[in-house]
Phi, psi and omega in degrees: 000134179279132180261129176277095186296324180297317179295317181298316180296318179298319180297316179298318179297320180297316178298318180298317180294321178295331182283339185302313180300325180290323178298317179293325183296327185256001177283134179296137179252123181284119181209121179273123180279153173265169179294336176289323180283327180231098185291355182268351180294145177120190181254138187230137171271127180259112183270095187263154175300121178058038178172195186214156174216182184204148180213137171235125179249130183231149171258115183264017177101295179248007175198159173269150176217163181200155170238149185220149169235126182237101183064270187247184177078210187256165168286128184228154176286145175284155179282327177199146180217140178203158174258144177201125178051044175080002180246159177250129181244133176233128178249134183224126177290139175300156185298324182223158179270157173266123182271127180263159180296330181276007178094349178292150174236129176246127179242108184300149175249117176278142179232129175250137177236129179238142174210151180142193179205171180073222186257007178224136177231153171258131182239155175220127176249126178248120182243102183296147171296136181305332181268001176085006182261073178097188183202158174262129180244128179241121176259137185209168175256137174244130179240141181293136178272124179300154178303149178289141174285174175295155178300134180289154173275103186296333181293338183264000183290143175243139186245149173275189182296135179296139181245120176277116188271348187241126176285160184293321186220024178206167177264026176304136181092357179232157175208162177291139176300314174251108184296345181269355180278164179275137182260138173242017185267143174205161179233134177215122179053044175080007179249122177271120185242140172239118183229077178289140182239129174249145181252125184303133178083356180251165182300140181298135178262128178264116182268156189274152170275155184243135180229155176288149174291325182276156177242158187219158176261247177269150189192171165248133181236125175240144180194169174241143181223147179229117182247117176294163183304131175079006183253167174204161180209201178193147178248112180266120178274127182057019178076009187227338183244116183267122168270120186290135173240113191203143174284086180245021181302130178085358180266162178292158179299139184200152180284003177245012183255176188311125175087353179288154163277112198310120178063009182241309183235121178274132176302144179284339178221154174267107186243009183288155177262173178298152179300147180089354178263146173289138182232147187255127174248138169228111190237131176238125176245118182209127177052044180057032173235147189233135171234130179233123174248119181245120179053040176086357180249128177285115183251342171224120191246089173055047184268146180290146177256120186277343180171179181294165177250168181303138181089004179300144180287334183206159175270358182280114180265006189237013177241152176302151179210169183277170162273130175228144185247131183284128182236006186260008184247332182170188182284146177195155175228142177232152172202169177053049182272111184230132180241134176242112180292144176274129181274132181250000000 
């Protein structure tokens, strides 16, 4: 059969021209949304049952992105986020897969749905059972976090009377965060000790965290801490911001190492001492900005705090809260705990 090449070429050109509008129709258009166009943009406090979370939603021009904190652990990026029919959907892969006998691996996908407008949203998190038999559903309130103020001038701060938080030979003034948990805390000669014991071959025992009875707003906190090799703890400011206490001597700088604001702010220098040595903390919390001096070296210098850290008692960053010390991870000792409230 003879082919009319002129006709064929014309037909191809015509099809190509007809296809151009469709190519443009499905090509992504980079457009940054405003908060008026997308009410979900910004940072959100997640008020969870018996705990706290945090969410930041961003428009990156040609896609939405977000980071999330759900109860404990670190702030992590979401796997996927999208808007649909006025709601915001976030999908997050479970931390680990379920291994099947036939070699299959199933990794559950958690889904969060948010809806609302203004400064309050209603959220729902659905966490499927790894075996597919149902799911856990958590309903919560999300409130918009106000913008951070300018960094305070630390030289102009005025302090109230220093408060000694630790008794010489008792835990008076302190209590377990969870009164039903087992305590490994004791005080002797002004040293607060946590010595959790696990028994080989027996069920893991979860030991309790310790908090002050009193609550505080902004302050300077000084103390000494001693972390044995391989152990860790944490100092929670106002019950919501964890300063990491960890045997990280000789390791690279990381937001999970000694003196860091856990998973949020990495120290600018590694100033920790060898395990088993007493170490000095000088911590100032003011206007949601943090300064940490470790062993005489400033490792966090008046840096903004973007939100609560894992294990926070509440998502509320604007109410007084206790000092609480993590006791469920390992051995640690504290002493000379003194707090000076900032006068406003």
